[in-house]
Each structure stands twice: as structure tokens, then as C-alpha cells.
C-alpha positions, -999 to +999 in steps of 0.1 A: -766-217+381-786-187+367-776-165+338-761-138+360-737-163+375-727-177+341-720-141+329-700-133+360-679-165+359-672-165+322-635-163+313-644-141+284-647-104+293-684-094+291-693-057+294-728-042+292-730-005+283-764+013+284-775+039+258-760+067+278-725+051+279-726+039+315-712+005+323-738-019+338-721-052+338-683-059+343-676-096+349-644-114+362-631-118+327-631-081+323-613-077+356-587-102+344-580-083+311-582-047+322-573-048+359-602-029+372-626-045+398-663-043+392-669-019+420-645+005+404-662+004+371-700-003+373-720+029+371-692+049+355-691+063+320-672+042+295-657+074+282-642+081+315-624+048+318-612+043+282-598+074+265-599+057+231-635+045+233-644+071+207-622+052+183-644+021+189-676+041+183-662+057+152-651+024+136-679+001+149-709+024+154-717+028+118-718-009+112-739-016+143-765+011+133-766-005+099-782-036+116-750-056+116-755-081+143-719-083+155-688-062+148-654-078+155-622-058+157-589-056+175-574-025+190-549-012+215-563-002+249-548+007+283-546-016+314-553-001+348-515-002+356-509+020+326-493-004+301-509-010+267-528-042+259-542-055+226-579-065+228-600-084+204-637-075+209-671-081+194-700-057+200-737-063+196-765-038+199-793-047+223-829-037+213-862-038+231-894-054+216-901-022+196-866-022+181-853+007+201-816+004+212-812-002+249-775-008+251-744-026+238-730-059+249-692-062+243-672-094+247-634-090+249-604-112+248-567-103+255-547-109+223-516-090+237-495-121+238-501-128+201-490-092+192-461-094+216-450-128+202-451-113+167-431-083+180-406-105+197-403-127+166-396-096+144-372-082+169-353-114+173-351-120+135-339-084+129-313-085+158-301-120+147-294-107+112-277-076+125-253-094+149-242-119+122-222-091+106-205-079+138-169-086+145-167-085+183-186-100+212-189-065+227-207-052+197-229-082+196-239-080+232-244-042+229-268-047+200-287-074+219-289-053+251-304-023+231-330-045+215-339-064+247-343-031+266-369-020+240-388-052+247-385-051+284-366-084+285-335-096+302-310-123+292-281-143+306-255-158+283-239-188+300-210-207+285-193-240+294-158-237+308-127-255+295-137-287+313-171-287+295-187-295+328-193-262+346-217-236+332-205-200+339-224-168+334-206-149+307-226-117+304-259-102+317-279-083+291-311-064+290-332-037+306-305-021+328-309+011+347-282+035+334-266+038+368-266+000+372-253-008+337-217+000+343-215-022+375-209-055+357-189-065+387-223-072+403-229-097+376-196-114+384-205-115+421-239-128+413-224-156+392-202-167+421-230-165+446-254-185+425-227-212+421-220-212+458-256-212+469-270-240+447-255-242+412-262-279+412-299-274+415-326-268+389-302-247+368-279-277+362-309-300+356-323-276+331-290-274+312-287-312+313-321-314+297-312-289+271-279-308+263-299-341+261-327-328+239-310-299+220-342-279+223-353-247+241-373-250+273-401-227+285-400-220+323-433-208+337-416-197+370-380-186+369-377-191+406-377-229+400-347-223+378-327-205+405-315-221+437-343-222+462-324-206+491-307-174+483-289-149+506-301-114+510-271-101+490-279-125+461-315-115+461-304-078+461-281-085+431-309-103+412-333-074+419-308-048+407-298-068+376-332-080+366-352-050+378-377-043+405-406-059+386-407-096+394-398-117+364-416-151+364-413-165+329-383-174+309-371-194+279-338-212+279-323-221+245-290-239+236-260-222+221-242-242+195-207-245+180-199-271+153-230-292+162-220-292+199-238-273+226-214-249+243-238-230+266-273-215+269-292-183+264-318-175+291-343-148+282-366-137+310-396-114+310-432-113+297-429-145+276-452-174+266-447-208+250-455-194+216-422-174+219-401-206+219-395-206+182-384-169+182-360-173+211-346-206+196-340-190+162-324-160+179-301-184+200-290-200+167-282-166+152-263-157+184-244-189+182-233-181+146-226-145+155-203-155+184-185-180+162-181-155+134-168-129+159-143-154+172-131-161+136-128-124+130-109-120+162-086-149+153-081-134+118-073-100+132-048-115+156-032-134+128-031-103+106-017-083+135+010-110+141+018-111+104+019-073+102+043-072+132+065-099+116+065-080+083+072-048+101+101-064+119+114-078+086+109-043+070+129-027+098+156-053+094+157-048+057+157-010+061+186-013+086+206-035+061+199-011+032+208+019+054+241+004+064+254-014+033+281+005+012+265-003-022+240+021-037+205+006-040+176+019-062+141+005-064+118+016-093+083+006-104+076-013-136+078+020-155+113+026-141+102+055-119+123+058-087+105+047-055+134+043-031+171+049-028+193+041+002+217+065+020+247+050+001+231+060-032+223+095-019+259+099-007+273+086-040+252+107-063+245+138-043+207+137-045+182+132-017+154+107-020+128+134-020+145+150-051+145+119-072+112+101-064+092+097-096+122+103-119+140+076-138+176+065-132+186+081-165+190+112-143+225+100-134+235+083-166+264+102-182+266+110-219+300+094-218+285+059-214+290+040-247+259+037-268+265+000-271+263-004-233+230+015-231+215-006-259+225-037-242+210-025-209+177-016-226+175-050-243+179-068-209+153-046-193+127-053-220+134-090-220+129-092-182+164-106-176+190-094-151+220-074-163+254-068-149+279-044-164+298-012-162+288+023-173+296+059-166+273+079-143+271+116-134+268+130-099+245+160-091+276+183-091+283+172-128+313+150-121+314+116-139+324+084-123+327+048-134+302+024-119+296-013-117+259-021-116+236-052-113+200-047-123+172-073-119+134-073-123+110-082-095+080-103-105+046-107-088+028-141-084+013-137-118+047-134-135+043-097-142+072-072-135+063-050-105+097-034-098+133-032-108+161-031-083+197-022-090+228-023-069+258-002-079+291+011-066+318+035-077+346+017-093+365+047-106+394+041-082+395+004-090+396+011-127+423+037-122+444+012-102+438-015-128+449+008-156+480+018-136+488-018-130+484-026-166+507+002-177+533-008-151+533-044-164+536-031-200+565-008-190+583-035-170+579-059-199+595-034-222+623-028-198+629-064-193+629-072-230+654-044-238+686-059-219+679-093-232+682-080-268+716-064-261+729-095-245+719-115-276+735-090-299+768-092-280+767-130-279+762-131-317+793-108-321+814-131-299+804-160-320+818-143-351+852-135-335+883-158-339+886-185-313+919-170-301+900-139-289+873-158-270+895-162-239+897-125-235+859-122-231 
């Protein structure tokens, strides 16, 4: 094998450029990296092919002219198809016997995967941290879809059903067309078709391997993961969901819950084995995020249930307060009115809106004995309930006698948070009681008066002669 064959067959891209910038050698390695065939390149100016070649000259030319044997750098260039690639290159000046420069030999290697792996790792770490704080699966999957779209990746989240035997596709994420994205019913149909057309094939075997090993798996050709024979409709759905560009490589990683595998995450696209740790770490973050979201959902449901129960209790209490005949007042710890019920409004003539923030002293009459007020104040300060009678004054200025029970309401720390009092008008009861008392006194007087007369006459009879007793 001569030197020309060695250069041609070398897996390393070897490019010879003459002093005028025209490409003289373009081997198979160069074809593999840049996509151009030799007959498309040889004889053409390097400036015509690579728009950023001036960047190479600017950064490397100075060192080469300074007699540096080899210059090694990495830069971003463009593939024939238009997508960007990262290339590591080394350039060496060629000189003739007199030392004159005759050209440059450049060797290149494609380091795109290393850059992409680093990009995927950063993206997966950032996304993993973001989704951990999210409270719903929809938000989590939305964030993942946005990030995957930027990387040109697709993903399927598959979870075990209640039997823990069947693996069902839960959601399809990734690089959707905007007109395709809303049609998630396609994903549902695809799930059913994949199950019907060979769900027990490589897909089940792959998940069985994941369940057994608990580690992610790199799939070099995703077609081996899917059932071998698919209908035209299923292929159409796969094309629409995964995109027109064929996706060959994928990584399948386990999803965990309480140290138990509950499903798997399949990420497909331009991936390589070095991406396994990044996808595995992301799957772990996704597992935690889904579990956290479920906990938040459960907590929100419990809060909603408890709120509904408290609301029902509040409504029931409000109904009771609105319908009882006794007047009820609720104040804060500083004795400022927060609530009065309709019976209180009717009794005192004030509306709730008129008395909020004021103290119950508003309706205490000056006719209430000082001793009663001092006793009430003492009980309030001591945090003890008080029951007694006092005189209160309506909004129209009329006094009435009231019975009242007042009690403090404590919080869990033992501090007074509210005072609640229940009172009612006992003016009529007191009036009846006083009338009854007067009646009893009068009747007692009347009853005592005839008895006195009878006793007087009896004493007179005792003093008369026995002969006269027969006359009486």
C-alpha cells in the first residue's frame, strides 16, 4: 500500500491546501466529517467551502509563520447539510528544500459528540433542577418538552399500570411541530397500536433488562426497540410524532419510586453512549419531580377537602348564629368587635358595619352598677368566663336589662385570641319577677291581717265569763 492509499483510507480527515488556498487532497475521513465528496472539493478554494476559514487563518496563521511546527485548536464549522459541527484540527506548514512555504496539511477530527454530550449534560442538569420545584405533571412535562425541543430530542415516558406488569405510554415529549403538538390523541392511538402490533417484543425485553439491572441502556438502533412489523398507520404516527428525520439512537433509563422501578424514560435523537450518565441523572430527577408533584397534588386535594369541610362547618355555624334568638358578639383580644349576629343587631339597633372595630362598651348603659363593671373587668383580665346581669343601651337611647355570658377563646399556645359573649334581653323577665315578688308580699300581708283579728277576738272570748261563751 503506497502513501497515497494510506492517506486516502485514513479515518482521520487529512486535507492538503496549497499556498493559493486551493484544496489538493480530501480523503475519506474528510468526507465522513464534512459530508462533501472529494470530487466536490478538490480544486476549489477553501474560502469558498468554509466561510469561517478566515477565523482559522487569523488564529493559527501567526503561530505557523512563527515556525511553530503544529497548531492544534477546536472550532465550530458547517457540515454540507447545513448543521454545525465541532472540529478539532491540527495544521502544519509544508516547505520545500529552500524553506519556502508550499502549502498546509490539516488533520481534523469530529468532536461534535463531546460538545453535544456536554450540552446535553448541562441541559439535563438544569432541567432536572427546575422540574424538582414544579407542582404538577403538566408543568414538568411542559418544561421537559421545551428543553428537548432545543436539543432536537424526543422522549417517551412510560409507566407501569396498576398490575405492575404492563408498560403504558404516558406522554410523548419533544420536538413537536406546532400543528402536531395539540394532537395528543395520536400518541394515545400510537400507544394502542404498538401494544397490539408487538408490545411483547424488544420493548418488553428492554424494560425487563432495565428492571433486572436498574441501569440505563443505550440503543444503537431504535428500530430494534420497536416491534419489527408495523402497519402503515403506525409508521405514519411514528413519523409525525418523532419527526421526518429518522431517529436511530436512544437511551432508555428507569424511573423510580421508593426504590422501586415504576416505568422508564426513553430519549431518542443524536445520542451516544457517553450520554448515558446525563440521561440517567435526568431520569432520577424526573422520578423525584413526579413524586413531588404527586405529593403536592395529594396535599392540595387534602387542603381542598379540608377547606370544603371547614366551609361547610362555617356555613352551618353561620346558619346557627343567624337563627338563634340570643345576641352573639365576637371580639379580638383587644375587645374590638369583629362579628355580631342578626339577633344582636335587632336587639341593639346597630348594623354590623356600624360597630366593627368598636368595643362592646358602646352599648353599656351608665345605669349599670360600678360594682358589676369592676367584676366584669376583673374576669376579663384573669382570662376567666363571666356570667351576670347588667344594663345596656340601644342605639335609640333606651336602656334594657340584659343577661350575659362572656368567655375568652384561646389559641394552641394558650394566648387569648378572641372573646365571645352571648346575651339576651331580660327586661320583661325581671319585670315579671318583680311583679311576682310584689304580689307575694301583698298576699302575705293580706293573709296575715285576718289572722291577727281572729286571734284578738279569741283572746277577748277567753276573758269573758263562762256563762257568756254559749252565746258565741
